C-alpha positions as CSV (number, residue, x, y, z in Angstrom):
1,M,68.2,90.5,-172.4
2,K,70.8,88.2,-174.6
3,N,73.3,91.1,-175.0
4,L,72.9,91.5,-171.0
5,L,73.5,87.7,-170.3
6,I,76.7,87.8,-172.6
7,L,77.8,90.9,-170.9
8,L,77.4,89.1,-167.5
9,I,79.0,85.9,-168.3
10,T,82.0,88.0,-169.6
11,T,82.6,90.1,-166.6
12,A,82.4,86.6,-164.2
13,L,85.0,85.0,-166.6
14,L,87.4,88.0,-166.9
15,S,86.9,88.3,-163.0
16,G,88.1,84.7,-162.8
17,C,90.8,85.1,-165.0
18,F,92.6,88.0,-162.7
19,G,92.5,86.0,-159.6
20,G,91.5,87.1,-156.0
21,R,88.3,86.0,-154.7
22,Q,85.4,87.9,-156.9
23,P,81.9,87.2,-156.2
24,V,80.4,84.9,-159.1
25,T,77.4,86.3,-160.7
26,N,74.3,84.3,-160.1
27,I,73.1,84.3,-163.9
28,A,69.7,82.3,-162.8
29,A,68.8,85.0,-160.4
30,I,69.4,88.0,-163.1
31,Q,67.4,85.7,-165.5
32,A,64.6,85.6,-162.8
33,G,64.6,89.2,-162.1
34,L,64.5,90.2,-165.5
35,A,61.7,88.1,-166.2
36,E,59.7,89.2,-163.3
37,K,60.1,92.8,-164.3
38,E,59.1,91.8,-167.8
39,A,56.0,90.6,-166.4
40,L,55.3,93.3,-164.1
41,N,55.3,95.8,-167.1
42,K,53.0,93.5,-169.1
43,H,50.6,93.1,-166.1
44,K,50.5,97.1,-165.9
45,T,50.0,97.9,-169.5
46,S,47.0,95.0,-169.6
47,L,45.7,97.1,-166.2
48,K,45.5,100.2,-168.5
49,T,43.8,98.9,-171.3
50,S,41.3,96.5,-169.4
51,L,39.3,99.9,-168.2
52,D,36.7,100.9,-170.7
53,P,36.5,104.8,-171.4
54,A,33.7,105.4,-168.8
55,E,35.7,103.7,-166.2
56,Q,38.8,105.6,-167.2
57,L,36.8,108.7,-166.6
58,S,35.7,107.6,-163.0
59,F,39.0,106.9,-162.4
60,R,40.5,110.3,-163.2
61,L,37.5,111.8,-161.1
62,D,38.8,109.6,-158.3
63,Y,42.6,110.9,-158.7
64,A,41.2,114.3,-158.7
65,R,39.2,113.8,-155.5
66,L,42.8,112.4,-153.9
67,L,44.8,115.4,-155.3
68,I,42.3,117.8,-153.5
69,K,42.7,115.6,-150.3
70,D,46.2,116.0,-150.6
71,K,46.3,119.9,-151.3
72,R,47.8,119.5,-154.6
73,L,45.4,122.0,-156.1
74,P,47.4,122.9,-159.3
75,E,47.1,119.6,-160.5
76,A,43.8,119.1,-159.4
77,E,42.8,122.3,-161.3
78,R,44.5,121.3,-164.6
79,L,42.8,117.5,-164.3
80,L,39.4,118.7,-163.8
81,N,39.7,121.7,-166.3
82,A,40.0,118.8,-168.7
83,L,37.7,116.6,-167.5
84,R,34.9,119.3,-167.1
85,K,35.0,119.2,-171.3
86,K,33.9,115.7,-171.1
87,E,30.0,115.6,-171.4
88,K,29.6,112.2,-169.2
89,I,31.1,113.5,-166.4
90,A,31.1,117.5,-166.6
91,A,28.5,117.6,-163.8
92,Q,30.6,115.6,-161.7
93,A,34.0,117.5,-162.6
94,Y,32.4,121.2,-162.1
95,P,31.6,120.9,-158.3
96,L,35.4,119.5,-157.5
97,L,36.8,122.3,-159.9
98,A,34.5,124.6,-157.7
99,E,35.9,123.6,-154.5
100,V,39.5,123.7,-155.8
101,Y,38.9,127.3,-157.1
102,E,37.6,128.0,-153.4
103,L,40.4,126.4,-151.7
104,E,42.6,128.7,-154.0
105,D,40.9,131.7,-152.8
106,K,39.7,132.2,-156.5
107,W,36.1,133.1,-155.7
108,P,34.9,134.4,-159.3
109,R,36.1,131.1,-160.9
110,A,34.5,129.3,-158.1
111,L,31.0,131.2,-158.4
112,I,31.2,130.3,-162.5
113,A,32.0,126.5,-161.4
114,W,29.0,126.4,-159.2
115,Q,26.7,128.0,-161.6
116,E,27.6,125.2,-164.1
117,S,27.1,122.6,-161.4
118,V,23.6,124.0,-160.8
119,R,22.8,124.1,-164.7
120,L,23.7,120.6,-165.5
121,S,22.4,119.1,-162.3
122,P,18.5,117.7,-163.4
123,E,17.5,118.8,-159.7
124,P,20.1,120.6,-157.6
125,G,19.5,120.3,-154.1
126,K,20.1,122.2,-151.1
127,K,23.7,121.3,-150.9
128,L,24.5,122.4,-154.5
129,T,22.5,125.7,-154.5
130,A,23.9,126.7,-150.8
131,R,27.4,126.7,-152.3
132,L,26.4,128.6,-155.2
133,A,24.9,130.9,-153.1
134,R,27.8,131.3,-150.8
135,A,29.9,131.8,-153.6
136,A,27.6,134.6,-155.0
137,L,28.0,136.2,-151.4
138,R,31.9,136.3,-151.7
139,C,31.6,137.9,-154.8
140,K,28.9,140.4,-154.0
141,K,26.6,139.2,-156.6
142,Y,23.9,139.5,-153.8
143,E,20.5,139.1,-156.0
144,T,22.0,135.6,-157.1
145,A,22.3,134.6,-153.3
146,D,19.1,136.1,-152.6
147,N,17.1,134.4,-154.9
148,I,18.4,131.0,-153.9
149,Y,17.3,132.0,-150.2
150,K,13.8,133.0,-151.1
151,H,13.5,130.1,-153.3
152,W,14.1,127.8,-150.2
153,L,11.2,130.1,-148.4
154,T,8.7,128.7,-150.9
155,I,9.2,125.0,-150.6
156,K,6.3,124.0,-148.7
157,E,7.3,121.0,-146.6
158,N,10.4,123.2,-145.1
159,K,7.9,125.7,-143.8
160,G,9.3,126.4,-140.2
161,G,11.9,123.9,-140.7
162,R,15.7,124.1,-140.6
163,L,15.9,125.0,-144.2
164,H,13.5,127.8,-143.6
165,I,14.9,129.2,-140.6
166,T,18.6,128.9,-142.7
167,A,16.8,130.8,-145.4
168,L,15.9,133.6,-143.5
169,N,19.2,133.8,-141.4
170,N,20.9,134.1,-145.0
171,L,18.8,136.4,-146.2
172,G,19.3,138.4,-142.9
173,F,22.9,138.4,-143.4
174,S,22.9,138.9,-147.0
175,Y,21.0,142.3,-146.4
176,L,23.5,143.2,-143.7
177,L,26.4,143.0,-146.0
178,Q,24.1,145.3,-148.7
179,K,23.7,147.8,-145.6
180,N,20.0,147.3,-146.1
181,Y,19.4,147.2,-142.5
182,P,15.9,147.3,-142.0
183,L,15.5,144.2,-144.2
184,A,18.2,142.6,-142.5
185,K,16.5,143.0,-139.0
186,Q,13.1,141.8,-140.3
187,Y,14.9,138.5,-141.8
188,L,16.6,137.9,-138.7
189,A,13.8,138.6,-136.1
190,Q,11.7,136.1,-138.1
191,A,14.7,133.3,-138.1
192,L,14.8,133.9,-134.4
193,A,11.1,133.9,-133.8
194,L,10.9,130.6,-135.1
195,D,14.4,129.1,-133.3
196,P,15.1,131.4,-130.5
197,L,18.6,129.5,-129.6
198,N,19.7,130.1,-133.4
199,K,23.3,130.9,-132.6
200,K,24.0,132.3,-136.2
201,A,21.1,134.4,-136.3
202,A,21.5,135.6,-132.9
203,A,25.1,136.6,-133.9
204,N,24.3,138.2,-137.3
205,R,21.5,140.5,-135.0
206,A,24.1,141.4,-132.7
207,L,26.4,142.4,-135.7
208,L,23.5,144.1,-137.0
209,L,23.0,146.5,-133.8
210,K,26.6,147.0,-133.7
211,L,26.5,148.4,-137.0
212,Q,23.3,150.3,-136.6
213,N,24.9,152.0,-133.7
């Protein structure tokens, strides 16, 4: 900073020596600007070091979510591939990574990421297992998807409810993809018996009838 001030003063003196109306450099303003910049840099450094390791990981996860929202998928993929190796946040990183792979149409990788998400979750719920089943269907891993839907059917509190109907419809669709039309017809009929106005089950049954004819 001292050398810069000497240079500025010298420039100002020389400009005065050569005559003409040259602007006079405001040394005080320059000093204030440099001091402000230095203070800002110190503040940024302080902010970085003020976060403990757990907060830094949480911040990086939030940044990954922002990258996904902005469709900056290669950056998000690189960041999440690093974060999934951190034991403390792996369970949070894998679902985000799976979403990135889906958006990039990398379904085999998405399937693996969803499998890890379920494995690391203490109690994987419907939302998580549904994403795994969806990826399994896209990868033609029908047994994986079917096992999830059949498990939903065993949950007593959902008997006859929305999840139960969804499981029946999804099983019907899975067997339709496998060209096991009798089983597809059976499950879709059960879904429509519980909810005659279910649009997805009705559409799947219409597709089944078309394929059979």
